[in-house]
C-alpha positions as a LaTeX table, in Angstrom:
\begin{tabular}{lrrr}
\hline
Residue & $x$ (\AA) & $y$ (\AA) & $z$ (\AA) \\
\hline
Unk1 & $-30.36$ & $-14.16$ & 39.90 \\
Unk2 & $-28.88$ & $-13.00$ & 36.50 \\
Unk3 & $-26.44$ & $-15.19$ & 34.63 \\
Unk4 & $-22.77$ & $-14.31$ & 35.26 \\
Unk5 & $-20.68$ & $-13.04$ & 32.37 \\
Unk6 & $-18.14$ & $-15.49$ & 31.03 \\
Unk7 & $-14.47$ & $-14.87$ & 31.74 \\
Unk8 & $-13.65$ & $-14.01$ & 28.09 \\
Unk9 & $-15.53$ & $-10.69$ & 28.33 \\
Unk10 & $-12.62$ & $-9.27$ & 30.36 \\
Unk11 & $-10.40$ & $-9.74$ & 27.30 \\
Unk12 & $-12.32$ & $-7.03$ & 25.43 \\
Unk13 & $-12.64$ & $-3.28$ & 25.91 \\
Unk14 & $-15.93$ & $-1.53$ & 25.10 \\
Unk15 & $-15.52$ & 1.18 & 22.43 \\
Unk16 & $-17.96$ & 3.16 & 20.30 \\
Unk17 & $-17.68$ & 3.64 & 16.54 \\
Unk18 & $-18.39$ & 6.90 & 14.68 \\
Unk19 & $-22.10$ & 6.05 & 14.57 \\
Unk20 & $-22.20$ & 5.60 & 18.34 \\
Unk21 & $-22.64$ & 1.82 & 18.12 \\
Unk22 & $-21.11$ & $-0.31$ & 20.85 \\
Unk23 & $-18.13$ & $-2.40$ & 19.72 \\
Unk24 & $-15.69$ & $-4.64$ & 21.53 \\
Unk25 & $-11.94$ & $-4.23$ & 20.99 \\
Unk26 & $-9.67$ & $-7.19$ & 21.72 \\
Unk27 & $-6.99$ & $-6.25$ & 24.27 \\
Unk28 & $-4.57$ & $-8.73$ & 22.68 \\
Unk29 & $-4.71$ & $-7.94$ & 18.94 \\
Unk30 & $-6.79$ & $-4.70$ & 18.84 \\
Unk31 & $-9.35$ & $-6.09$ & 16.39 \\
Unk32 & $-12.87$ & $-4.69$ & 16.74 \\
Unk33 & $-16.00$ & $-6.85$ & 17.03 \\
Unk34 & $-19.75$ & $-6.36$ & 17.44 \\
Unk35 & $-21.46$ & $-7.71$ & 20.54 \\
Unk36 & $-21.83$ & $-11.40$ & 19.73 \\
Unk37 & $-20.79$ & $-13.73$ & 22.54 \\
Unk38 & $-20.18$ & $-16.73$ & 20.29 \\
Unk39 & $-17.89$ & $-14.84$ & 17.93 \\
Unk40 & $-16.08$ & $-13.04$ & 20.72 \\
Unk41 & $-15.49$ & $-16.34$ & 22.49 \\
Unk42 & $-14.25$ & $-17.95$ & 19.27 \\
Unk43 & $-11.98$ & $-15.00$ & 18.59 \\
Unk44 & $-10.34$ & $-15.06$ & 22.01 \\
Unk45 & $-9.72$ & $-18.78$ & 21.62 \\
Unk46 & $-7.98$ & $-18.17$ & 18.30 \\
Unk47 & $-6.19$ & $-15.02$ & 19.38 \\
Unk48 & $-4.75$ & $-16.24$ & 22.67 \\
Unk49 & $-4.79$ & $-19.98$ & 22.06 \\
Unk50 & $-6.85$ & $-20.64$ & 25.20 \\
Unk51 & $-10.09$ & $-22.43$ & 25.83 \\
Unk52 & $-12.61$ & $-19.75$ & 26.81 \\
Unk53 & $-14.58$ & $-22.21$ & 28.97 \\
Unk54 & $-11.72$ & $-23.49$ & 31.11 \\
Unk55 & $-9.17$ & $-20.73$ & 30.74 \\
Unk56 & $-6.40$ & $-23.25$ & 30.03 \\
Unk57 & $-4.03$ & $-23.07$ & 27.11 \\
Unk58 & $-4.88$ & $-25.46$ & 24.30 \\
Unk59 & $-2.36$ & $-27.92$ & 22.92 \\
Unk60 & $-0.10$ & $-26.46$ & 20.25 \\
Unk61 & $-1.43$ & $-28.64$ & 17.42 \\
Unk62 & $-5.06$ & $-27.57$ & 17.91 \\
Unk63 & $-4.56$ & $-23.84$ & 17.50 \\
Unk64 & $-6.63$ & $-22.56$ & 14.56 \\
Unk65 & $-5.12$ & $-20.29$ & 11.98 \\
Unk66 & $-6.15$ & $-16.67$ & 12.43 \\
Unk67 & $-8.17$ & $-15.30$ & 9.51 \\
Unk68 & $-6.56$ & $-12.20$ & 8.06 \\
Unk69 & $-8.51$ & $-9.11$ & 7.21 \\
Unk70 & $-7.81$ & $-7.06$ & 4.12 \\
Unk71 & $-6.44$ & $-4.12$ & 6.12 \\
Unk72 & $-3.82$ & $-6.38$ & 7.73 \\
Unk73 & $-1.95$ & $-6.81$ & 4.47 \\
Unk74 & 1.00 & $-4.52$ & 3.88 \\
Unk75 & 1.03 & $-2.92$ & 0.48 \\
Unk76 & 4.50 & $-3.04$ & $-1.01$ \\
Unk77 & 5.05 & $-1.16$ & $-4.22$ \\
Unk78 & 7.78 & $-2.31$ & $-6.57$ \\
Unk79 & 9.72 & 0.21 & $-8.61$ \\
Unk80 & 7.59 & $-0.74$ & $-11.63$ \\
Unk81 & 4.41 & 0.02 & $-9.65$ \\
Unk82 & 5.85 & 3.38 & $-8.62$ \\
Unk83 & 6.70 & 4.24 & $-12.24$ \\
Unk84 & 3.16 & 3.40 & $-13.34$ \\
Unk85 & 1.72 & 5.47 & $-10.48$ \\
Unk86 & 3.95 & 8.43 & $-11.33$ \\
Unk87 & 2.94 & 8.11 & $-14.97$ \\
Unk88 & $-0.74$ & 8.22 & $-14.03$ \\
Unk89 & $-0.17$ & 11.21 & $-11.75$ \\
Unk90 & 1.73 & 13.08 & $-14.47$ \\
Unk91 & $-1.06$ & 12.38 & $-16.96$ \\
Unk92 & $-3.62$ & 13.65 & $-14.44$ \\
Unk93 & $-1.54$ & 16.80 & $-13.83$ \\
Unk94 & $-1.22$ & 17.59 & $-17.54$ \\
Unk95 & $-4.88$ & 16.95 & $-18.24$ \\
Unk96 & $-5.85$ & 19.28 & $-15.37$ \\
Unk97 & $-3.29$ & 22.00 & $-16.19$ \\
Unk98 & $-3.72$ & 22.05 & $-19.96$ \\
Unk99 & $-6.50$ & 19.81 & $-21.29$ \\
Unk100 & $-5.55$ & 20.42 & $-24.94$ \\
Unk101 & $-1.99$ & 19.08 & $-24.42$ \\
Unk102 & $-1.54$ & 15.46 & $-25.44$ \\
Unk103 & 1.38 & 13.51 & $-23.97$ \\
Unk104 & 3.36 & 12.01 & $-26.87$ \\
Unk105 & 3.45 & 8.22 & $-27.17$ \\
Unk106 & 6.66 & 6.19 & $-26.94$ \\
Unk107 & 6.58 & 5.66 & $-30.68$ \\
Unk108 & 6.47 & 9.40 & $-31.40$ \\
Unk109 & 9.17 & 10.06 & $-28.81$ \\
Unk110 & 11.56 & 7.41 & $-30.12$ \\
Unk111 & 10.96 & 7.81 & $-33.86$ \\
Unk112 & 10.16 & 11.47 & $-34.36$ \\
Unk113 & 11.15 & 13.70 & $-31.47$ \\
Unk114 & 14.34 & 11.83 & $-30.59$ \\
Unk115 & 15.53 & 11.96 & $-34.21$ \\
Unk116 & 14.78 & 15.70 & $-34.36$ \\
Unk117 & 16.70 & 16.30 & $-31.12$ \\
Unk118 & 19.65 & 14.24 & $-32.37$ \\
Unk119 & 19.83 & 16.21 & $-35.62$ \\
Unk120 & 19.63 & 19.49 & $-33.69$ \\
Unk121 & 22.49 & 18.48 & $-31.35$ \\
Unk122 & 24.52 & 17.21 & $-34.29$ \\
Unk123 & 24.28 & 20.64 & $-35.94$ \\
Unk124 & 25.37 & 22.35 & $-32.72$ \\
Unk125 & 28.38 & 20.04 & $-32.32$ \\
Unk126 & 29.41 & 20.44 & $-35.99$ \\
Unk127 & 29.17 & 24.21 & $-35.80$ \\
Unk128 & 31.16 & 24.31 & $-32.56$ \\
Unk129 & 33.85 & 22.03 & $-34.00$ \\
Unk130 & 34.06 & 24.05 & $-37.20$ \\
Unk131 & 34.67 & 27.27 & $-35.26$ \\
Unk132 & 37.68 & 25.86 & $-33.37$ \\
Unk133 & 41.12 & 25.40 & $-34.83$ \\
Unk134 & 42.45 & 23.18 & $-32.04$ \\
Unk135 & 40.88 & 20.42 & $-29.97$ \\
Unk136 & 41.69 & 18.80 & $-26.68$ \\
Unk137 & 40.29 & 15.45 & $-25.68$ \\
Unk138 & 40.43 & 14.60 & $-21.97$ \\
Unk139 & 39.55 & 11.18 & $-20.59$ \\
Unk140 & 39.32 & 9.93 & $-17.10$ \\
\hline
\end{tabular}
């Protein structure tokens, strides 16, 4: 007479991966495992906090900490991370659209281009003010 399957097998659902290999998906936490009775039994003890042999709940203090997988971590981007990502995407866009264009550095922007833009706007304001005979200043 063949050996009976242990009770913990009912806690798993048989699924097949993309290669057609048989896997076992935990009905409690949806994690996927290969067919290995020892590991499946250990997992169900950790996942549900029960003793797979007896089916009884273990005492609270003896529950093992569940090992986290990398895909269980939530990735949270800070605003600084998003700025860096956008910067990298903009650089990739410019290098694909026009490979000969070089994005100016912060030094060039702050010391050269910003000064040129300031001088240009200063000329526009001076010329506009020189053309008017009266002025009106409105504040809020």
